[in-house]
N, C-alpha and C positions, 0 to 999 in steps of 0.2 A: 575665744582666745587661743585655743590650740591650733585652729586653722590659720590664725595670724602668724604663728611661728612657722608653719609649713610654707606659707606664702613668702616669708623672708628667705627661706632656703631656696625656694623655686626661683627667686629673682637673682640668686647669687651665681656667678660664673664659676668655673672650675678652679680658677686661681684663688678665688676668695672663699671657696667652700670650707676649707679647713678652719679659717678664722671665723666664718659665719657660724659654723656648728658650735664653737666654743662660746660665742656670744649668745646663741639661742639657749644653750645649756645654762648659762648664767641667768638669763631672763626667766627660764622655767623654774630654776631653783629659787629665784627671788619671789616669783609668783606663788610657788608652793608654800614658801615661808609665810607670805601674807595670808594665804588661805588658812594655814595652821593657826595664825594669830587670831583669825576671826572665829575660830571654834568650829565645832562639828556642824555638818549640814542638818538643818532642822525642818526643811520644807520651804515653801514660798512665803516670803514676808508679806503680810497684809499691811502692817504698819505699827507705829508705836501708839500706846494708849495715851489719849489726851487726858491729862490729870486735872480734875476740878475740886475734889474733896477727898478727905480721909487718906491722903498719901498714896492714892492709886497710881501705879506706874508699871511699865513693862513693855515687852514687844510681843506681837501676836503673829503667829505663823499658821499657814494652812498646811497640815500634814497630808491630807487627802480631801475628798469632797465631803467627808462626814466628820472630820476631826480637826480641831484647832489646838495649837500649843502656845501657852503663855510662858514666856521666858523672863527671868528676873522680875517676877510679878510681886508687887507689894500692895498691901491693903491693911489698914490698922485694925479692922475687925470690929469697929464700934458702931456700925450701922444697925438700925433696929430691925429691918426686914429686907436685908440685902441679898441679892442673888446675881449669878451670871445670867445676863438677859440679852436676847438677840431679837432681831426683826428683819423682815424682808420688804419693808416699805417705810417711807417717812424717816423720822428721827427717833432716837431713844425716847420711849414713852410707854404708856400703859397698853398699847396695842402689840407689844412684843410677847415673848414666851420665855420660860425658864430653860436654861441650859444646865443639865445636871453637872455637879462638880466632878473632880477627878475620881471619886469613888462611885460615881453613878447615882448619887443621891441629890435630892432637891432641898437639903437643909439650908438654913440661913448661914451665910458665909462667915467663917472665922478668920483669924488673922493670918496673913501670908507675908513672908519676909524673904525676898529674893528667891522665890519658889519657881519651880518648873511644873506647870499644871497642864495636863492633857485633858481636853474636854471632848466628849462625844455628843454630837447634836442629836436631838430627839428624833424618833422614827419619822421619816418623811421629809426631814429638813436637810438642806444641802448648803455647803459653803458658797457655791457659785450663785445661789439665789439670795444670799444674805445682803442686807444693806449696811448693817452695823452690828457690833457686839459691844456690850457695856457691862460695867459693874453698877447695878441699878437697885435703888431702894424703892420698894413697892409702896410702902406706907407714905412716904413723902413725895413719891414720883420724881425723884432726882437721880440723874446719872452722876455717879462719883468719878467715872472715867469711861471713855469710849474710844472706839476705833471704827472708821468707816471702810467698808470693802470697796476697792476701786471698781469703776464700771468695767464690764467685760473681763472681770477677774477670772482667771483659769486656774483652778486648784491643781496640785500635783496629782498625777494619775499614771498608771502603767503606759509606757511608750514603746511602740514598735520601731525598730531601727533597720529592718530589712532582713532578707534571708542570707544564709551563708553562701557566698559565691565561690564555687570550686575553681581550682586552677585547671588549665587545659589538660584533658585526659584523665582527670581525677573523678572518681565516682563517689561524690559526697553531695548530700542534699538536705534541705530542711525547709520548714515553713518559716515565716518571718520571726526573727528573734525579738523577744519582748522583755524590756527591763521592768520588773515588777516594782522595784524600789531602787535606791541608790546603790545597793550591793548585790541583789539577786536578780537573776534573769532566767528566762525559759528558752529552750530550743525545741520547738514542737516538731514532730515527725522527722526526727533526725535519723539519717541513714548513712552508714559507713561500714565497709566490708571488714574492717579490722585487720587488714593485711600488713600494715606497718608495724615494725618492731618497737619503735620509740615514738609513738604518736600521742600527743597530749592536747587537751584544751589549753589555750595559751592567750595571754593578754599583755599589753604594754603600751608604751607611748611612741610617737613618731608617725610619719606619713603612711607606713605600711608595716606589716608583721616582720619581726626580725628576731635573731637569736638572743637579743638583749631583753626579751620578754620574760614572763613569769608563768609557771604552771598554774592552771586553775584546777582545783580538786574536782574530781568527777562527781556524779550525782550522789555518791555514797561517801564522799570525802576523801577518797584514795587519790594518791599521786602516782599511780602506776600507769604503764602504757594502756591505751584504750582498747577495749574489746570491740567486737562487731555490734552494730546497732541496726535494728530493722524497723524503722519508723516509730521510734519511741519518743515520748515527751519527756524532756529532761529539765530539771530545775537545778541551776548551778549558782554558786556564790563566788564573787571575786575574792581572791586570797587575802587573808590577814585583815579583813574589814575594809579593804580598799573600796572606793566609791567610783561611780560611773564618771565622775568629774576628773578622775586621776588616770584614765586610760583613753586611748584613741581607737582601739580595735579589739575585737575578739576573733580568735583564729583556731583552726585545727592545724597543729604544728608538728612536722616530722623532724625530731631532733637529730636523727641519723643523717638525713640529707640536708638539714638546715633550710627547709623550704616550708611554705605555708600551703597546705592542701586545700584549704578553704578559709574565707575570712569575711568579716563584715565590719564596716567602719562605724564608730560610735559618734554621733553628732555632739556638738558642744552644748553645754548647759541644758541637758534634758530636764524637763519639768516633771520629775518623778518624786514619789514619797520618800522620806528619809529611810535609811536602813532600819530594819526591824531588829538587827543584831548590833551589839556594841562591843568594841574591842576591850580586851583586858590588859592591864599593865603588867607585863612580864618580860623581862630580858635576862637571859642567862649570863652569868659572869665568866663562864668558861669559853675559851676561844673558838672551839669547833661546835657547829650545830647543824643537825639534819632534821628536816621535817619528814616524819614517817607517815603522817596522816593529817588531815585538817585539824584533828583534835589531839595530836600526839607528836611530841618532838623529843629528841635526845641531844644532849650536849656533852662534851667530854674534853679532857686535858690529860696528856701523858706527861708524867714527871718522874724521872728516874725509872725505877722498876715497878711503878704503880700507875694505875689509871683512875681518874676521878670521873664519874658519870653522873649526869643529872637527867632525870626523866620528868617530863611535865605533860599533863594531859587533862582534858576536859572529861571527867568520868564521874560516875555516881558515887554515893557515900560508901557503898559496900562493893566497890569494884577494885580490881588490881591492874597494874601495868607490868608486863613481862618484857624483858629485853636481855639479849645475851649473844653468845657465840654460837654460830650455826653448827649443827652436827655433821656438816660436810664441808670440806675445804674448798669446793669448787661451786657451791650453790647454797642458797638459803634453805635449810632443812630443819624441821622441828625435832624429829627423832634423832637422838644423840646430842642435842643441844645442851649447853651449860648456861643457864639463865638466872637472872635476878627476878623475883616476883615481889613487886613493891606495892604496899598498901598503906593508907593513912587511916588510923583509928580516930574517928571524930570524938569519941567519948574520952579517950585518954589524951587526945591531942598530940599524938606522936606517930611517926612513921616507922615502918619496918621494911627490910629488904632481905627476903629469904633467899637462900642459895639452893637452886633446884637443878636436878638432872633429869632430862627427858629420855626415858628408855623405850617408851611406847606412846602412841596417841590415845591415851586413856587416863582416867584418874588414877591416883596411886593406889594399887591393890596388891594383895599377896598372891603370887603365882608359885605354887609348889614351895612355899616357905620363903620366897624372896619378894621384896617390894619392887614392883614394876610399874611404869607409867610416869606421870609428872610428880616426882617425889623430892622431898627435901633431902639434902645430902646427909642429914642426920639419920634418916631412915636406913641408909646403907653404911652407917658407921663413920660418916665423914663429919665435917664441921661447916658452919656458916662462915664463909670467908669474906663477907661483905660488911664493911664498917660504915654505918649511917652517919653522915655529917649534919644534915639539916633536912627539915620537912615542914610543909605547910599546906593548908587548904583554904582557899578563898574564892567565893563566887563559883564554886564547882571546879576550880582549877587546882589540881593536886601537883605539888612539886616536891621531889625528894632527890637528894644527892648522896652518893655512897662511893666508897673507894675499895679497890681490890688489887691484888698483885697481877702483873702482866703474865707471869709464868704460873703454872699450876701449883697449888699448895698441897694437893693430894691427887691420887690417880683418877678420880672421877671428874676433876676439873679439866678445862681446856685452856690453851694458851691464846692470848691476844697477839695478833700479828701486826707489828708496827712498821715492818719493812715494805709491805705490799698491800694487796687488797684483802680486807677482812670481811667475810660474809657473816651477816648477823640475822637474827630472827626477832620478831616482836609480836605482841598480842595485847589485847585489852578485853577483860571479861569480868563476870561476877564471882565473888567468893561464895562457896556453898555453906551449908549450915555448920560444917566443921571448920570453917575458916580457910579452906583450901581452894586453890584456883579451879573453877569449873570451866566448861567449854567456852572458848573466847567468842565474843561478838564482833570484834575487829581483829584482823590479822592480815599479813601480807600474802600475796599469791606470786608476785614476781620476786626475783632476787633483790636483796638489799645489801649494798656494799658500803664500807667506810674506808677512808684513807686516814688512819689514826694520827699520823705525824706529818700530814701534808702541810706545805708552806707555799703560799699563805694559807691560813686556816680555812676550812670549809665552813660556810655560813649561809645556808639557804632557808633558814627558818623565817616564818612570818608570824604576825600577832594572832593570838587566840581571840575568839569572839564568844560572847555569851548571849543567850536568848532562847526562846522556845522554837524548836523545829518540829516539823510534822511527826506525829507518833503513829506507829503501826498498830492497828487493831487486830486482835487475835481472831483466828477462825472460830466458828461456833463449835463448842465441845459436844461430841456425839454422846448419846445415852443409849445403853443397851438394857432394856427393861421388860422385854417380852416374857410373859410367864412361861411360855413353851420353850424358851431358850435355856437348855440345860447343859449344852456342850459349847464351850468357848475356845477358840483357837488363838494362841499367842505366838506372834512372830516379832521380828526386830526390823526397824527401818529408821530413816533419818527423822530427826525431831522437828523439822519444819521451820526452823529459825524463829524470827520474831513473831510470825503469825501463829506458830505452832505451840510446842510445849513451853517455849520461853515466855509466852504471853500469860501463862499460869504460874510458872516457876522461874523466877529470874535466873537462878543458877542451873538452868536446864542443861543436860548433857547433849552430845551430838547425836546419840541414838535413843530411840524410845520404843516402848512396847506398842505393837499394833494388835488390836483384839478384833477378830472377825473383820479385818481390813480397815478398822478405824484407828485413828491416832490417839492413843492413851485415853479411851473414852471412860465415862462414868458407867459403872456396872451396878446392877440392882439384883441382889440375891434375896430370896425369901427363906425365912427360918423354917427348918424342918424338911426342906427339899434337898435332893442330892444333885451335885454339880460335878462336872468333869472339865478340867482345864487341860487342853492339849498344848504342850509347851515345845516350841521350836526355837529356843533362844541360843543354842550352841552348847555343845558338850565337850569342849576342848579346854580342860582345866589348866593346861600349860600355856594358854594364850590370855593376855590381858584384855584383848578386844573381842574375842570370839567365844566367850563363856558367860552366859547369862541365865543361870537357874532362876526360876520364878519363886517368889516367896510372898506370903500374905501375912501381914502383921498389923498391929495397932500403931506402929511407928510410921510417920508420914514420909520418910525419905528413902528408906532402903539402903543398899550398899552395906549390908551387915558385915561382910568380910573384912572391911577396913576398921571396924570398931575394936577397941581393946576388950579384954575379957569381961571386965566389970560392966562396961556399957552394953555388951551383948547380953549379959544376964538380965538386964533391966528391960529388954525388949520382949514383948509378948508375941510369940510366933503362933499363928493360927493354922498355917499350912505351908509346906514347902521346905522345912528344915527340921533337923533333929539335933540333939545334944550328944557329942562324942564323949568318950571316956576322959578326955582332957578338959571337959566342961566347955568346949567350944562348939559353936553351931556349924553344922555341915549341911549343904543343900541336898535335896532329894528329888528335885524335878528339873532335870537338864536333858533336853533332847537335841537331836541334830539341828544345825542352824538353818533357818529359813529366813532370808533377809531381803529387804527391798533396797535398791540402790538408784541413785540419780543416773540419768543418761551419761555416757562417757563424755568427759570434758566439761560437764556442767559445773558452774560455780556455786558452791553452797551458800555464799553470801547473797545470792539472788532468790533464795527460797521465798522471801516475803513479797516477791512480785506477783505471786499467785493470789487472786482475790478470794478463792475458796479452797478448802482442802480437797474437794472433789477434783478440781482442775489440777492441783498439785499431784494428787494421787495417780492421775492418769499418766503422768510422765515417768513414774517409777517402774523399775524392772525387777521382777522377783526371781529369785533362784533359791532352791532348797536342796540341802545335802540329802543323800539317800538315807533311808531309815525311818522308822516310825517315831512320831513325837512322844515325848514323855507325858505320862498321864498323872495329873494331880487331882485326886478326889477330895471333895470337901462337902460338909453338911453344916451350914450355919445353924446354931441353936440359940437358946435364950441367953447363954453366957456370952455371946458375941456382942460387942458394942454396935450401935447403930451405924457407925462409920469406921471402916478399916481401909487398908491400902494394899495394892499389889505393886511389886517392884522387882528389880533385879537384885539377886543376892550379892553381886559383886560391885555394880556401879550404882550410885545414888540417883534418885529423882527421875528414873526412866518410865515410871508407871503413872497410876492414877488412883481414883477413889472407888471404893465398893460401898454402896449403901445397903445395909442389912435391914430388911423390912418384914413386917407381918403380912402386908398386902401390897401388891405391886401398884404403882401409880406413876403418872407422868410427872416430870419436873420435880423429882424428889429432892434435888439439890437446892431448890428455891424455898423450901419450907421446912418447918420442924416436924418431928415425928408426930403421928396422930395422937399418941398418948399425951405428949407435951401440950398440944393444943386443947384437948378435952379436959385436962387437969388444971388448966390455967384459971378456972373460976367461971362464974356465970357469963355467958355471951349473948348478945342480941340474937334474935331468931335469924336475921339475915346472915350474920357471921357464921352461925352454925350450918346454914344451908350451903354457904360457900365452902366451908371446911369439908362438909360431906361430899360435895362434888369433886373436891381435890383428891379424894381417896377412893374414887370409883376404880374398880379393877380394870386394867387395860385389857 
């Protein structure tokens, strides 16, 4: 149908072009309306169920070659021995086989009323080879309803549409683009030098790419100008839950020159599976809206001397949204920013919008008696000037609106600029054990600007989508358990993103302890032996980011400096800190900084592209300040618990676990202590032998 409209335009001469375009737009709008009326795309229709008994009815779709979908399915549930039943020959009868229900079970069918039922065929069976599907009663050998699969039926499957064709003189290439389903597609072996300042993935309607298209979020969901790609395999999603039936092309678009660097046309009516993701019903009532990320958008309205802001994002239960005024008037800068940190408490069913000031790229810590880092205004003697209006959380979508004054209410606040360009900052991340914002997992790299009072209003937001996306698996955690290892060296490096410390601690910081070159490994110390920890975490107490004394405690998070006096007194410190005359803890193991850094220009958000820690570690560059590391001597004894922790005295969650044992053994983290196993009561001989093997000295 899309090509039909293109042919209409092609046949029009110049005098009629203007009128023809309006006619085409009318036809397209009418067709889109009809498509909306028909409901969402569910796959390829096999047919309607023929109804014979027990009120069986509904429509049957092929989702792919292994899955069928029953829509508006009805069955009264009174059959004695009734199942979903299919066959690859003849007619419905005893020669068929059971198709498990929507739960994957082969139980007798219960009642269905206008239900949507997704069925997965048994192993080795395919929709293309089926002759029929029925609701069949085995005891009476009667089909209560059935549908026949047409001859030469081709179920939906991923479809290749061709490679990106570059414009003359443009160095862009790829393998053939493949639509995996109605919403997502892959661009294999994508190459682009990243030289353009405003280049995006782009899609839209019409005979060729144009400026009237829409940005496609990149492989990580960002809407920023594209980086360089060197033969990478990308998986992208059409924005806002759009489907392949709503676009004519996919392109690499240079917004600065308003030209397509490369493009590929999308054929009509691709026979692909339905989208795995579904759109969520959310529309802000505020006039201005900007999409910050595939999963995050901000809306606003200026009225009088105040601004109302609404933040909406697809985030986890214990995650925050941060948004506010940049710390720099000419670019988006976190340090110096005045931001709202928004969170929805699912237990209390209410949202909060904290007023924060960012004075350093670090958690809120005390530096020479002053609170520095990402701190609430109240820490510095200020007030929370954000007034929450409404908040909700449904299907993982958190929405909260708040109001604040355009002009600063106190010296630590910044002013909103309504006359020109306003630079802003944003982030999404987890809350730590203290309920404070930890290192963000989503954040901007490019400048983000708003025109607060623009007329007509800015509105480039699109729908949110819900569904499971691919999850990143963590790197294997190293274990240091050699009995001869008595000296361990502690330095600081990047936490490794989703593959690294974040895979163990959701609220992981940006920096972590490296012990003998390993990222926050498990340590194994034997009672009665003497150990020395050589600490190179930084000895600059006036810095919020370069001061990491080492501490060993029974408390699992660290960051003792931020705790109030009463909470500090409850922590059992085993090594690395002493109590001062004021009954506060003071660190005793701080040495000159030895740190690892990513290569210049590397994007920290790409840390999870490394399959192993070894590959990641090879890219890091180490530098050490002059001077000897601090020495922390410790001798675990019988008073030490079996599990303790090493961390930074200033920042939380930078370290890992220490297993205190009577005998060294492999994989200590996977089992209980020997005494616990042997005291559990009589065990079979085989179990005792396995237990004995587990505790052989390495």
